[in-house]
C-alpha positions in Angstrom: 57.1 1.6 -18.7 54.4 1.7 -21.4 53.6 -1.9 -20.5 52.3 -0.8 -17.1 50.5 2.5 -18.2 48.1 0.9 -20.7 46.6 -1.6 -18.1 46.4 1.1 -15.5 44.6 3.5 -17.9 42.3 0.6 -19.0 41.5 -0.2 -15.3 40.7 3.4 -14.5 38.4 3.7 -17.5 36.7 0.5 -16.7 36.3 1.6 -13.1 34.8 4.9 -14.2 32.4 3.2 -16.5 31.4 0.7 -13.8 30.8 3.5 -11.3 28.6 5.4 -13.8 26.6 2.3 -14.7 26.2 1.4 -11.0 25.1 4.9 -10.1 22.5 5.0 -12.9 21.2 1.5 -11.9 20.9 2.5 -8.3 19.1 5.7 -9.2 16.7 3.8 -11.4 15.9 1.2 -8.7 15.5 4.0 -6.0 13.1 6.0 -8.2 11.0 2.8 -8.7 10.9 2.2 -5.0 9.9 5.8 -4.3 7.2 5.6 -6.9 5.8 2.4 -5.4 6.0 3.9 -1.9 4.1 7.1 -3.1 1.5 4.9 -4.6 1.1 2.9 -1.4 1.0 6.0 0.7 -1.8 7.4 -1.5 -3.7 4.2 -1.2 -3.4 4.2 2.6 -4.5 7.8 2.8 -7.5 7.2 0.6 -8.5 4.2 2.7 -8.1 6.3 5.9 -10.3 9.0 4.4 -12.9 6.4 3.4 -12.8 4.8 6.9 -13.0 8.2 8.5 -16.1 9.1 6.5 -17.6 5.7 7.2 -16.9 6.1 10.9 -18.3 9.7 10.9 -21.5 8.5 9.2 -21.7 5.6 11.7 -21.3 8.0 14.7 -23.9 10.4 13.2 -26.3 7.4 13.0 -25.4 6.4 16.6 -26.0 9.9 18.0 -29.3 10.1 16.1 -30.2 6.7 17.5 -29.4 7.8 21.0 -31.5 10.9 20.6 -34.4 9.0 19.2 -34.1 6.3 21.9 -34.6 9.0 24.6 -38.0 9.8 23.2 -39.1 6.3 22.2 -37.8 4.3 25.1 -35.6 2.1 22.8 -32.4 1.9 24.9 -31.1 -1.2 23.1 -30.0 1.2 20.3 -28.3 3.5 22.8 -26.3 0.5 24.2 -24.8 0.0 20.7 -23.1 3.4 20.8 -21.2 2.8 24.1 
């Protein structure tokens, strides 16, 4: 009877250690992935903000160009905005 109990206890202990190590490894990998995803999301948002500011500045230029073209007769600039 004791010949069977020792391997069973050893197997259960090894299984428990393996589960704990696997859980910690998976947690570590997942945290790295989340960190890299947050970094990428921040980069994308910053690029979108820069593009929005650039687009806004471009639209301001286009609207001022359209307004100026109405007085100067320069309609070529107005055709850029359409």
